[in-house]
C-alpha positions in Angstrom: -5.7 -35.5 71.8 -5.2 -32.7 70.3 -8.4 -30.6 70.0 -9.3 -27.2 68.8 -10.7 -24.4 71.1 -14.8 -24.0 70.9 -13.5 -20.3 70.4 -11.6 -20.7 67.6 -13.7 -23.1 65.8 -16.6 -20.6 65.9 -14.9 -18.0 64.5 -13.4 -19.7 61.6 -17.1 -20.7 60.8 -18.3 -17.5 61.5 -15.6 -16.4 58.8 -16.7 -19.4 55.9 -20.2 -18.4 56.3 -19.3 -15.0 55.7 -17.4 -15.5 52.3 -18.4 -19.0 51.0 -20.5 -22.1 52.7 -19.6 -25.5 51.2 -23.0 -27.8 50.7 -22.2 -31.6 50.6 -22.6 -32.8 47.3 -24.1 -36.4 47.8 -25.0 -39.6 45.9 -27.2 -41.4 46.4 -26.4 -45.0 48.4 -25.2 -47.9 46.3 -25.9 -51.1 47.9 -23.7 -53.8 47.3 -24.9 -56.6 49.3 -26.1 -59.7 47.6 -29.8 -61.1 47.2 -31.4 -63.9 46.1 -35.2 -63.7 44.5 -37.4 -67.2 44.9 -41.3 -68.0 44.6 -43.8 -68.1 47.0 -46.3 -69.9 45.1 -44.6 -73.6 44.7 -44.5 -75.7 41.4 -46.4 -79.3 42.0 -44.4 -81.7 40.5 -40.7 -82.5 38.8 -42.7 -81.4 35.6 -43.8 -78.2 36.4 -41.0 -77.0 37.5 -38.8 -77.9 35.1 -41.4 -76.6 32.8 -41.7 -73.2 34.3 -38.0 -73.0 34.9 -37.3 -73.7 31.4 -39.6 -71.1 30.4 -37.8 -68.2 32.7 -34.5 -69.0 30.8 -35.6 -69.0 27.8 -37.4 -65.8 28.0 -34.8 -64.0 30.0 -31.6 -66.2 29.9 -31.3 -65.7 33.8 -29.3 -68.3 35.7 -32.2 -70.0 37.7 -32.3 -73.0 39.9 -35.5 -75.2 41.1 -35.0 -76.5 44.8 -37.4 -79.9 46.2 -39.3 -78.6 49.3 -40.5 -81.3 51.9 -44.2 -80.1 51.3 -45.9 -82.6 49.0 -49.8 -82.6 48.3 -51.7 -85.4 47.4 -53.2 -85.0 43.8 -56.0 -87.2 42.3 -57.5 -88.2 39.0 -61.3 -87.9 38.7 -63.3 -90.2 36.2 -66.8 -90.1 35.3 -69.3 -92.4 34.1 -70.3 -93.1 30.8 -72.3 -90.4 27.9 -74.0 -91.5 25.3 -72.7 -89.7 22.1 -69.7 -87.6 21.9 -70.9 -84.6 21.0 -73.1 -85.3 24.5 -69.4 -85.2 26.5 -68.2 -82.4 24.4 -71.5 -80.3 26.1 -70.8 -81.7 29.3 -67.0 -81.3 29.6 -67.6 -78.1 28.4 -70.4 -77.3 31.3 -68.0 -79.2 34.1 -65.0 -76.3 33.1 -67.0 -73.8 32.8 -68.6 -74.7 36.3 -65.7 -75.7 38.1 -62.7 -74.0 36.3 -60.9 -77.3 36.4 -59.1 -78.8 32.5 -60.8 -82.4 31.7 -60.3 -84.1 28.6 -63.0 -86.7 27.4 -61.7 -90.4 26.2 -64.0 -93.3 24.7 -65.8 -96.1 26.5 -67.0 -99.5 24.9 -67.7 -100.7 21.2 -67.9 -98.4 17.6 -71.3 -98.4 16.0 -72.3 -97.2 12.6 -73.6 -93.1 11.9 -77.1 -93.2 10.7 -79.1 -89.6 9.3 -82.9 -89.3 9.3 -84.5 -87.5 6.0 -88.1 -86.4 5.6 -90.5 -86.2 3.0 -90.9 -82.0 1.2 -92.8 -79.6 2.7 -94.2 -76.4 0.5 -91.8 -73.6 1.9 -88.5 -72.6 3.3 -90.3 -71.7 6.5 -92.6 -74.2 7.1 -89.7 -76.8 6.9 -87.9 -74.7 8.9 -90.6 -74.9 11.7 -90.5 -78.7 11.2 -86.9 -78.9 12.0 -86.8 -76.8 15.5 -89.9 -79.3 16.1 -87.9 -81.9 15.7 -84.8 -80.7 17.6 -87.4 -80.0 20.6 -88.7 -83.6 20.6 -86.1 -85.5 19.9 -82.6 -83.9 21.0 -81.4 -84.6 17.8 -80.8 -81.3 15.8 -81.1 -81.1 12.1 -80.9 -79.0 8.9 -83.5 -78.0 5.7 -82.3 -78.8 2.1 -84.5 -78.0 -0.9 -85.7 -80.5 -3.0 -85.5 -81.2 -6.9 -89.3 -80.5 -7.5 -91.0 -77.4 -9.3 -89.3 -73.7 -8.6 -90.6 -70.1 -8.2 -89.4 -66.5 -9.5 -87.3 -64.2 -7.8 -88.7 -61.1 -7.2 -87.2 -57.4 -5.9 -89.3 -54.9 -4.1 -88.7 -50.8 -5.1 -89.8 -48.4 -2.7 -90.2 -44.7 -4.2 -87.5 -41.9 -3.0 -86.8 -40.8 0.8 -85.5 -37.3 1.7 -82.0 -37.6 2.8 -79.5 -40.8 3.5 -80.1 -41.1 7.4 -83.9 -41.5 6.4 -83.5 -44.0 4.5 -81.4 -46.0 6.3 -84.3 -45.8 9.3 -86.8 -47.2 6.7 -84.8 -49.7 6.1 -83.8 -50.8 9.0 -87.1 -51.3 9.8 -88.8 -52.8 7.0 -85.6 -55.6 7.9 -87.2 -56.1 10.9 -90.6 -56.3 10.1 -90.5 -58.6 7.5 -87.4 -59.9 7.3 -86.3 -59.0 4.3 -83.0 -57.6 3.7 -82.2 -55.1 1.1 -79.8 -51.8 0.1 -80.5 -48.4 -0.4 -79.7 -46.3 -3.6 -79.3 -42.8 -4.5 -82.1 -40.8 -7.2 -81.9 -38.0 -9.3 -78.8 -35.6 -9.6 -76.3 -35.1 -7.4 -76.1 -31.6 -5.8 -72.9 -30.0 -4.3 -71.5 -29.6 -0.9 -70.6 -26.1 0.3 -68.8 -25.3 3.2 -69.5 -22.0 5.1 -67.0 -19.4 6.8 -68.0 -16.3 8.9 -67.0 -13.5 10.0 -64.3 -12.7 13.1 -65.1 -12.7 16.8 -63.6 -11.4 19.1 -62.9 -14.0 21.6 -62.8 -17.7 22.2 -65.1 -17.6 24.5 -68.0 -16.1 22.1 -67.0 -18.2 19.6 -67.2 -21.3 21.2 -70.9 -20.1 22.5 -72.0 -18.9 18.5 -70.7 -22.5 17.5 -73.2 -24.0 19.7 -75.9 -21.8 18.8 -75.7 -22.6 15.1 -75.1 -26.2 15.7 -78.4 -26.4 17.9 -80.6 -24.1 15.1 -79.2 -25.3 11.7 -78.3 -29.2 12.3 -75.2 -27.9 10.9 -71.8 -29.3 13.0 -68.3 -27.3 12.5 -65.2 -25.8 14.1 -63.6 -22.5 15.0 -60.2 -21.4 13.8 -57.8 -18.5 15.0 -58.1 -15.4 12.1 -55.3 -13.5 11.7 -52.0 -13.1 13.1 -51.2 -14.3 16.8 -50.4 -11.1 19.2 -48.1 -11.2 22.2 -48.0 -11.8 26.0 -46.2 -8.8 27.8 -45.8 -8.6 31.7 -46.0 -4.6 33.3 -43.5 -4.2 35.7 -43.9 -1.1 38.1 -41.0 1.1 39.6 -40.5 0.4 43.6 -42.6 1.7 46.1 -41.8 2.2 50.0 -43.9 -0.5 52.0 -45.5 -3.6 51.0 -48.9 -2.2 52.3 -48.9 0.9 50.4 -48.1 -1.7 47.1 -50.5 -4.1 47.7 -53.4 -0.6 48.0 -51.5 0.3 44.5 -51.6 -3.0 43.0 -56.1 -2.9 43.9 -56.0 -0.1 42.1 -54.4 -1.0 39.2 -56.4 -4.6 38.8 -60.0 -2.0 39.5 -59.0 0.5 37.3 -57.7 -2.0 34.0 -59.1 -5.4 34.5 -55.8 -7.1 34.6 -54.4 -8.9 37.6 -51.1 -8.9 39.1 -49.1 -9.6 42.3 -47.3 -7.9 44.9 -43.2 -8.8 44.7 -40.5 -7.6 46.9 -37.4 -5.8 45.4 -33.3 -6.5 46.0 -31.7 -8.5 48.8 -33.8 -9.1 51.9 -33.3 -7.3 55.1 -31.2 -9.7 57.5 -32.5 -9.7 61.5 -30.4 -11.9 64.3 -30.8 -13.0 67.8 -27.9 -13.2 70.0 -28.0 -15.4 73.5 -25.2 -14.9 76.5 -24.2 -17.7 78.6 -26.1 -18.3 82.3 -26.0 -15.7 85.4 -26.6 -17.2 88.7 -29.8 -15.1 89.8 -33.0 -13.7 88.1 -31.9 -10.2 89.8 -28.5 -9.9 88.5 -29.8 -10.4 84.8 -32.3 -8.0 85.6 -29.6 -5.5 86.4 -27.7 -6.6 83.2 -30.3 -5.9 81.2 -31.1 -2.3 82.8 -27.7 -1.5 81.9 -27.7 -2.9 78.5 -30.7 -0.7 77.6 -28.4 2.7 79.4 -25.7 2.1 77.9 -27.1 0.7 74.3 -30.3 2.0 74.3 -31.0 -1.8 73.4 -34.1 -3.8 74.3 -33.5 -7.2 76.2 -35.1 -9.9 77.6 -34.0 -12.9 79.6 -34.9 -16.7 80.8 -34.0 -19.6 82.6 -31.4 -21.8 80.9 -33.0 -25.2 80.7 -32.9 -27.5 83.7 -30.5 -25.4 85.1 -31.0 -22.3 88.0 -29.0 -19.7 85.8 -30.6 -17.2 83.5 -29.1 -15.8 80.0 -29.8 -12.9 78.4 -31.7 -12.7 75.0 -31.6 -10.1 72.0 -34.3 -10.7 69.3 -34.6 -9.5 66.0 -32.1 -7.3 65.9 -30.9 -5.3 62.5 -26.9 -5.0 61.6 -26.2 -1.7 63.2 -28.2 -2.8 66.4 -26.2 -6.8 66.0 -23.1 -5.0 66.1 -23.4 -2.4 69.1 -25.1 -5.4 71.2 -21.7 -7.5 70.6 -19.4 -4.8 71.0 -21.0 -4.2 74.5 -21.2 -8.1 75.4 -17.5 -8.5 74.5 -16.6 -5.3 76.3 -17.8 -7.3 79.4 -16.0 -10.2 78.1 -19.7 -12.3 78.4 -20.2 -15.6 76.4 -22.3 -15.0 73.9 -23.5 -16.8 70.6 -25.1 -15.0 67.5 -27.5 -16.3 65.1 -30.0 -14.9 61.8 -33.7 -14.9 63.2 -36.5 -16.0 60.7 -37.5 -12.3 60.8 -37.1 -11.0 56.9 -38.1 -7.5 55.6 -37.4 -5.9 52.0 -36.9 -2.1 51.5 -38.8 -2.1 48.6 -41.7 -4.1 46.6 -42.9 -3.7 43.1 -46.2 -4.7 40.7 -45.7 -7.6 38.7 -49.0 -8.0 36.5 -50.5 -11.2 34.9 -49.4 -12.1 31.4 -51.5 -10.0 29.3 -52.5 -10.5 25.4 -51.6 -7.5 22.8 -50.4 -3.9 22.8 -54.2 -2.8 23.8 -54.2 -4.4 26.9 -50.4 -3.1 27.2 -51.6 0.4 25.9 -54.3 0.4 29.2 -52.1 -0.4 32.1 -49.5 1.8 31.2 -51.8 4.7 31.2 -52.8 3.7 34.9 -49.0 4.2 36.0 -48.9 7.3 33.7 -52.4 9.0 35.2 -50.5 8.4 38.7 -46.9 9.3 37.5 -45.2 6.3 38.6 -42.5 4.4 36.6 -43.7 1.5 34.6 -41.9 -0.8 31.8 -43.0 -4.0 29.9 -41.4 -6.7 28.3 -42.7 -10.0 25.8 -43.5 -12.9 27.6 -41.9 -15.0 24.7 -45.8 -16.4 24.1 -48.2 -16.1 22.0 -52.0 -16.5 21.2 -55.1 -15.3 19.3 -57.6 -12.6 19.8 -60.2 -13.4 16.8 -61.6 -16.8 15.6 -63.9 -17.7 12.7 -66.3 -20.6 12.4 -66.0 -23.3 10.0 -68.9 -25.4 8.9 -68.1 -29.1 8.1 -69.3 -29.7 4.5 -73.4 -28.7 3.6 -75.1 -31.0 1.3 -77.6 -28.8 -1.3 -78.7 -25.2 -1.9 -81.5 -25.7 1.0 -79.3 -26.2 3.9 -77.0 -23.9 2.7 -79.8 -21.2 2.6 -80.8 -22.3 6.1 -77.0 -21.7 7.6 -76.5 -18.4 5.6 -80.1 -17.4 7.4 -78.6 -17.9 10.3 -75.7 -15.3 10.9 -78.0 -12.8 8.9 -80.5 -13.0 11.5 -77.9 -12.1 14.0 -76.3 -9.6 11.9 -73.2 -11.5 11.7 -71.5 -11.5 8.4 -71.3 -14.8 6.8 -69.4 -16.6 3.2 -69.7 -19.9 1.6 -67.7 -21.7 -1.2 -68.1 -24.6 -3.3 -65.8 -27.7 -1.8 -65.5 -28.7 -5.4 -67.4 -32.1 -4.3 -71.4 -33.4 -4.6 -73.7 -36.1 -2.8 -77.4 -37.3 -3.0 -80.2 -36.1 -1.2 -82.9 -38.7 -2.5 -83.0 -42.4 -2.0 -84.8 -45.0 -3.1 -84.6 -48.9 -1.6 -84.2 -51.7 -3.3 -85.0 -55.3 -2.1 -82.9 -58.4 -2.0 -84.0 -60.9 -4.4 -87.3 -62.7 -2.7 -88.8 -66.2 -4.0 -92.6 -66.1 -4.8 -95.8 -63.5 -4.4 -95.9 -64.8 -0.7 -92.6 -62.7 -0.1 -93.5 -60.1 -2.4 -97.0 -58.9 -0.6 -95.2 -59.6 3.0 -92.9 -56.8 1.4 -95.3 -54.4 -0.5 -97.8 -54.4 2.5 -94.7 -52.7 4.9 -94.5 -49.8 2.5 -98.4 -50.0 1.9 -99.1 -49.1 5.6 -96.5 -46.7 6.0 -98.2 -45.0 3.1 -95.0 -45.0 0.8 -95.1 -46.2 -2.7 -93.4 -49.3 -3.7 -93.4 -51.4 -6.7 -91.9 -55.1 -7.6 -90.2 -56.9 -10.7 -89.2 -60.4 -11.6 -85.1 -60.7 -11.5 -85.5 -63.2 -14.3 -84.0 -66.1 -11.7 -85.9 -69.2 -10.3 -85.6 -70.8 -6.9 -87.3 -74.0 -4.9 -90.5 -74.2 -4.0 -90.2 -77.7 -1.7 -87.4 -78.2 1.1 -86.9 -81.2 3.5 -85.4 -81.9 7.1 -82.2 -83.7 7.3 -81.3 -84.7 10.7 -77.8 -84.3 12.1 -75.8 -88.2 11.7 -76.7 -90.1 14.9 -74.9 -93.1 16.8 -76.5 -96.4 16.5 -80.0 -97.8 14.7 -82.0 -96.8 18.0 -81.7 -93.0 17.7 -81.8 -92.8 14.0 -85.5 -94.5 15.2 -86.1 -92.1 17.7 -86.4 -89.2 14.7 -87.8 -91.5 12.4 -90.9 -91.7 15.0 -91.2 -88.1 15.0 -92.1 -87.6 11.5 -94.4 -91.1 11.7 -96.7 -89.9 14.4 -97.5 -86.5 12.3 -97.9 -89.0 9.1 -95.3 -87.1 7.5 -92.8 -89.6 5.4 -89.4 -90.1 6.0 -86.2 -93.1 5.9 -83.0 -93.7 7.9 -80.3 -93.4 6.2 -76.8 -95.5 7.4 -73.8 -93.5 6.2 -71.5 -96.0 6.4 -69.0 -94.2 8.9 -68.9 -95.8 12.3 -67.9 -93.8 16.4 -68.4 -95.1 19.6 -71.3 -95.4 21.8 -69.9 -94.5 25.0 -67.4 -91.3 26.6 -66.1 -90.7 29.7 -64.5 -87.7 31.4 -60.7 -87.7 33.3 -59.2 -84.9 35.0 -55.8 -86.4 35.0 -53.1 -86.0 38.0 -53.7 -82.8 38.7 -56.3 -82.2 41.3 -55.9 -80.6 44.6 -57.9 -82.3 47.4 -60.5 -78.6 46.8 -60.5 -79.4 43.2 -61.2 -83.0 43.8 -64.2 -82.0 46.1 -64.9 -79.1 43.6 -65.2 -81.9 41.0 -66.9 -83.6 43.1 -69.6 -81.8 43.8 -70.3 -81.1 40.0 -70.9 -84.6 39.4 -73.0 -85.1 42.6 -75.1 -81.7 41.9 -75.9 -83.1 38.0 -76.5 -87.1 39.4 -73.6 -88.3 37.6 -71.5 -91.2 38.8 -67.5 -90.5 39.6 -64.4 -92.2 41.4 -61.3 -91.0 41.8 -57.6 -92.6 42.1 -54.7 -90.6 44.0 -50.7 -90.2 44.3 -47.6 -87.9 46.4 -46.1 -85.1 44.4 -43.4 -82.8 46.0 -44.0 -79.2 45.8 -40.7 -76.9 44.0 -39.6 -73.8 44.0 -37.5 -71.3 41.5 -34.9 -69.3 42.7 -32.6 -66.5 41.1 -29.6 -66.7 43.5 -26.7 -63.7 43.4 -28.3 -60.0 42.8 -26.0 -57.6 43.9 -28.1 -54.7 45.2 -31.9 -54.4 46.6 -32.8 -52.1 43.3 -31.6 -55.2 40.9 -33.1 -57.6 43.2 -36.4 -55.7 43.2 -36.4 -55.4 39.7 -35.9 -59.0 39.1 -39.0 -59.9 41.3 -41.1 -57.0 39.5 -40.3 -58.4 35.8 -40.9 -62.1 38.2 -44.4 -60.8 39.1 -45.6 -59.0 35.5 -44.0 -61.3 33.3 -44.8 -65.0 34.7 -47.5 -63.9 37.3 -45.7 -65.4 39.9 -45.1 -64.3 43.4 -41.7 -63.6 45.2 -39.9 -63.0 47.9 -36.5 -61.3 48.3 -33.7 -62.7 50.7 -30.5 -60.9 51.5 -28.0 -63.6 51.5 -24.9 -61.8 52.5 -24.7 -58.2 54.0 -22.9 -55.6 51.8 -22.4 -52.0 53.0 -24.2 -49.1 51.1 -21.8 -47.0 49.8 -22.5 -42.8 48.9 -19.5 -40.6 48.2 -19.5 -36.4 49.1 -17.8 -34.5 46.3 -15.0 -32.5 48.3 -14.7 -29.9 45.0 -10.6 -30.3 45.8 -8.2 -32.1 43.9 -6.2 -33.8 46.9 -3.2 -31.9 46.9 -5.5 -28.6 47.4 -7.0 -30.4 50.1 -3.1 -31.3 51.6 -2.3 -27.4 51.2 -5.4 -26.4 53.8 -5.2 -29.1 56.0 -1.4 -27.3 56.4 -2.3 -23.8 56.5 -3.7 -24.6 60.1 -1.4 -26.6 60.9 -2.3 -30.6 61.7 -0.8 -32.2 64.7 0.2 -36.2 65.7 2.3 -37.5 68.5 3.6 -40.2 66.0 7.1 -40.8 66.8 10.3 -39.1 64.5 12.4 -41.1 62.9 16.6 -40.5 63.1 19.5 -41.8 60.8 21.4 -44.2 63.4 24.4 -43.1 62.4 24.6 -39.6 64.1 22.8 -40.8 67.2 25.1 -41.9 70.3 23.1 -44.9 71.6 25.5 -45.1 74.8 24.0 -41.8 75.6 21.7 -41.3 73.3 23.1 -38.1 71.7 23.0 -36.0 68.8 26.2 -36.4 67.3 26.0 -34.6 64.1 26.3 -30.6 63.6 22.4 -30.6 62.2 19.8 -33.7 61.8 16.8 -33.6 60.6 14.0 -35.4 62.0 11.5 -36.9 60.1 8.2 -38.1 60.2 8.8 -41.6 58.5 11.8 -43.5 58.2 13.4 -42.2 54.4 14.8 -39.2 53.3 12.2 -37.3 51.3 11.4 -33.8 50.5 7.6 -33.8 52.4 8.2 -35.6 55.8 10.9 -33.1 57.5 9.3 -32.3 61.1 12.0 -31.3 63.0 15.9 -30.3 63.5 18.3 -31.4 66.5 22.1 -29.9 66.9 24.8 -31.9 68.0 24.6 -33.1 72.1 20.4 -33.0 71.8 19.4 -35.9 73.7 16.8 -37.7 72.4 14.1 -40.2 73.8 14.9 -43.7 71.5 11.7 -46.0 71.7 13.0 -48.3 68.9 14.7 -48.9 66.1 14.0 -49.3 61.9 16.3 -50.5 60.2 19.1 -47.8 59.7 16.5 -45.4 61.7 16.2 -44.9 65.1 12.6 -44.0 66.4 12.6 -40.9 68.8 9.6 -40.0 71.2 8.7 -36.3 70.5 5.4 -36.2 72.2 2.7 -33.9 70.4 4.4 -32.2 67.4 3.0 -30.5 63.9 2.6 -33.3 61.4 4.5 -33.5 57.8 3.1 -33.6 54.3 3.4 -37.2 53.5 2.1 -38.0 57.3 -1.4 -36.0 57.2 -1.4 -36.8 52.9 -2.1 -40.5 54.5 -4.7 -39.7 56.3 -7.0 -37.5 54.2 -6.5 -40.2 51.5 -9.5 -42.6 52.3 -7.8 -45.0 49.2 -5.2 -45.7 52.0 -8.2 -47.7 53.8 -9.7 -51.0 52.8 -13.4 -51.5 53.3 -12.8 -54.7 54.4 -10.5 -53.1 57.7 -12.0 -51.6 60.8 -10.3 -48.2 59.7 -13.6 -48.0 57.1 -15.4 -46.8 60.3 -14.3 -43.5 59.9 -16.5 -43.4 57.0 -19.5 -44.5 58.2 -22.6 -42.4 58.6 -23.5 -41.0 62.0 -26.6 -39.6 61.4 -28.8 -42.7 62.2 -29.9 -44.5 65.3 -28.9 -47.6 65.4 -32.0 -49.3 67.4 -30.0 -50.9 70.7 -32.1 -51.1 73.9 -30.8 -49.2 76.8 -30.2 -53.0 78.9 -28.3 -54.0 75.8 -26.0 -51.3 76.4 -25.5 -51.6 79.7 -24.9 -55.5 79.4 -22.5 -55.5 76.9 -20.8 -52.4 76.3 -20.9 -49.6 79.6 -20.7 -53.0 82.5 -17.9 -51.8 85.0 -17.2 -48.6 82.8 -17.1 -46.0 86.0 -19.4 -43.3 85.9 -21.2 -44.4 82.5 -22.5 -47.9 83.8 -25.6 -48.6 83.7 -26.6 -44.7 81.6 -27.8 -47.0 78.6 -31.2 -45.1 78.8 -29.5 -41.6 78.3 -27.1 -42.3 75.2 -30.6 -44.1 73.6 -32.8 -40.9 74.8 -29.6 -39.0 72.8 -29.6 -41.2 70.0 -33.2 -40.6 69.3 -33.5 -37.0 70.3 -31.0 -36.0 67.8 -30.8 -38.6 64.9 -27.1 -39.5 66.0 -25.8 -43.1 66.3 -26.3 -43.8 69.8 -22.7 -46.4 69.2 -20.5 -43.4 68.0 -21.7 -41.5 71.1 -20.6 -44.4 73.7 -17.3 -44.5 71.7 -17.0 -40.7 71.5 -17.4 -40.9 75.5 -15.3 -43.5 76.5 -12.6 -42.2 74.7 -12.8 -38.7 76.0 -13.7 -40.2 79.6 -11.3 -43.1 79.8 -13.7 -45.1 80.2 -15.9 -43.6 82.3 -12.8 -42.7 84.7 -11.7 -39.1 84.0 -12.3 -36.4 86.4 -14.7 -34.4 83.7 -17.0 -37.3 83.7 -16.8 -38.5 87.4 -17.7 -34.2 88.1 -15.6 -31.4 89.1 -17.2 -28.5 91.1 -17.2 -25.0 89.5 -18.9 -21.9 91.3 -20.3 -24.4 93.9 -22.6 -26.9 91.8 -21.1 -29.9 90.7 -21.0 -30.8 86.8 -20.4 -33.1 84.2 -18.7 -33.3 81.3 -18.4 -36.6 79.2 -17.6 -35.7 75.7 -14.7 -33.3 76.4 -16.6 -30.0 74.8 -14.6 -27.3 75.4 -11.8 -28.8 77.2 -9.5 -27.2 75.4 -5.5 -28.1 75.6 -4.5 -25.3 77.4 -7.2 -25.6 80.2 -8.6 -28.9 80.1 -10.7 -29.2 83.4 -11.0 -25.4 83.8 -12.5 -24.7 80.4 -14.2 -28.4 80.2 -16.0 -27.9 83.6 -16.9 -24.0 83.0 -18.8 -25.3 79.3 -20.8 -27.5 81.3 -21.6 -25.4 84.5 -22.6 -23.2 81.0 -25.2 -25.9 79.9 -26.3 -26.5 82.6 -25.0 -30.2 83.1 -25.7 -30.8 86.6 -25.9 -35.0 86.4 -24.2 -37.4 83.8 -27.1 -38.1 81.9 -28.1 -34.1 81.1 -24.3 -34.3 80.0 -24.8 -37.5 77.9 -28.0 -36.0 76.1 -26.6 -32.4 76.1 -23.6 -32.8 74.5 -24.8 -35.3 71.7 -27.0 -32.3 70.9 -24.0 -29.9 70.9 -22.3 -32.6 68.4 -25.2 -32.5 66.5 -26.0 -29.2 66.2 -22.6 -28.2 65.2 -20.9 -31.3 63.5 -22.8 -34.5 62.2 -26.3 -31.9 61.4 -24.6 -28.4 60.8 -25.8 -26.4 58.8 -23.8 -26.0 55.2 -21.2 -29.0 55.5 -22.9 -32.4 57.7 -19.8 -33.8 59.4 -21.8 -37.0 59.8 -18.8 -39.6 59.5 -15.4 -39.5 62.1 -13.5 -38.0 58.6 -16.0 -35.5 57.8 -15.2 -34.4 62.0 -11.9 -34.2 61.2 -11.0 -33.4 57.8 -13.5 -30.5 56.0 -12.7 -29.2 53.1 -12.5 -25.7 54.3 -10.0 -26.9 56.8 -11.8 -24.9 59.5 -14.8 -26.1 62.0 -12.8 -29.3 62.5 -12.8 -31.5 65.6 -9.3 -32.1 66.5 -6.1 -31.0 65.6 -4.6 -34.5 65.6 -4.4 -36.2 62.3 -5.0 -39.7 63.3 -7.9 -38.7 65.8 -10.9 -40.2 62.8 -8.7 -43.5 62.3 -8.2 -44.2 66.4 -12.1 -43.4 67.2 -13.2 -46.4 65.1 -11.5 -49.2 66.9 -13.4 -48.7 69.9 -17.2 -48.1 67.0 -16.2 -51.5 65.6 -15.4 -53.5 68.7 -19.5 -52.0 69.7 -20.3 -53.5 66.4 -19.1 -56.6 66.7 -21.4 -56.6 69.5 -24.6 -56.7 67.2 -26.1 -59.5 65.2 -28.1 -57.7 62.4 -27.3 -54.6 61.2 -26.5 -52.4 57.7 -23.5 -50.1 57.7 -23.7 -46.8 55.5 -20.3 -45.3 54.1 -20.0 -42.0 53.1 -16.5 -41.9 51.2 -14.9 -38.1 50.3 -14.1 -37.8 46.8 -11.9 -35.4 45.0 -11.2 -33.6 41.7 
């Protein structure tokens, strides 16, 4: 396998950081799984299921089905004993439904009988008759009404009060009049109408002040009103000072500015921040040695450094903290001169060379000039600009319409007493200040005297007059209709017991003498018990019958994507009140896209500029090969990457007599082994185009997101994957720890390690002595083409990988930091690790690297039962 050196990758990365950093522009995931939404609340019986399914189809148009479940419930029909009248059974049914929440109906029992009513003789007043009717109902349980008797009539009168001041006053008196006498009435204006006025104040300088004055005005005068801005709005401005040399000095000047002007503000930095850097070297063998090196650095560069022990190692490394650009360059030159390994990173420290004062928005030029004067007297530069917003500085009070001169004078006096200007104007509308009460017509002098007594006891004048109309002075009680003469006789006896004349009248209509309550076959067992308990408490007889009904559920199937399934579930809950479950019926991958910001041709051009490699065979025409001795017979013969003639697939040139290593033929072409070679545009273009790989094939796994833990247990990894895999046998716990710690798919880490170590058998994996210590390298980190064993063991030594577990976990950290979770362009798929849009920081030079990795990844995933695949697909312009 062909890989770039780490130094080359770091150098390319560093140059990219100085020029421009590519940032992933990724879309959200699109779920392609299939779901169904099914009700959890079952429907009782086929009829109920069909009814609700039809309701669903009518309201939504969805293609849903109902399904019979194996569950069933016994349903019951409860039947009550008989009730003597229809009104009684209706009342009892309403009480039953209200108390139990169970719906039911009533049906007749027995044979029909005639309806009768009882009619009394006449009583002298309507109120007396109404009292008799109430007593009749109370004693007999039979409702009754009052009707006039066609005898003599009496006159109707109307009471008229004196005048009351104010509409609110007359309303209150009328309410008391009706409450105490039982007589209704109305009120009307008296005298000439008066004018409505509006009162307008002078201007007040702030909104808070005008609010306070308006509140006081309403409280003292009883007049409501509002306030409005006066004049033209003024603009808001922001003042900005010149630069000051330090943040503390700027903060001190800001405090003086706020104290001197009353204007609030803030301190802001000017220009770009000053950048600082941290440098970390590789490890040194002893603490005394690293101390001596730090002293040499101090003497040579006048730079101060620290040291620390390398984690999980006995070596020590040198640290530089918060270096400015000049000191950074000085330190790097010294370290490169010493040929020591080091890495440079930006530190968190950040300062600015200058700071400025920026005011909060101020309203109007008066406030602006106040701020300008502060800076002017201190000989400091300042500027100001509009914010684009406006507001008012003056406000006036406008009263609600005021009725009459008296109330107007009261409002004007309020402003005059406070030495504030106020004016008024006629609204052009009029109203009344005095009103009289007029009773509704009352029958007879008894009612008149009752009304006159109300006004007399309150010392208010009132009189009365005839309306010219007359009414009845005699009334009788008429019962509601009752079924059967026995009930009518009960009513007749009430009047006879009081020595009042009455009679029974047959209506000629007939009805049932008994009714019963039935629930129908809809009750579940708990409701049956509830219903029986109700009848038992009432002392009423009841019985029941039962039958078995199966439960049904409704399912909406074939919904693509969880969001669509969730929307369906929510609509079923909100529109129909059904509780539901979402069930995945077919796992589909979750797909997102990363925009590379390049056309496919631009991407190919970038990749060809860094000499991609391949170990694929070459193709030459069989016409120019002597197959007996495998030699070239043409003066010059092009070697191509594919068995066809094209402008973009020439990868080499052979001369007459050159020997070739034939591995087979393809039509009229000889397939020859070339070892590692430069890849052609034709070959490279195939691998960088995602459209060349089907989602149904294992090669789509090169787009699998690697930035999340897959959830395997260590024991499962050891038993199913690493069993018999050399040094990696039994190391499942280390891979799980690395995956969780650095958020990397553990199956990728395992696949990577198995590939790099030859299933755990490579020398780097089994351990190599370096500087007297055995070290391990499980991912081929730093094992460059030119020195795989030496460079790979040196990297392991410098990283402190002196156990297989440290190599697994530590190597995962570098993979995560430098690729999967890399700042800027996160290389969190095999494709991104191999093909970056900058053509830099790519894990391998082999164009088939990502393609070759997936077979093992795919085979590992087949060992799992439940998983969801997350794909990130590159997108070209």
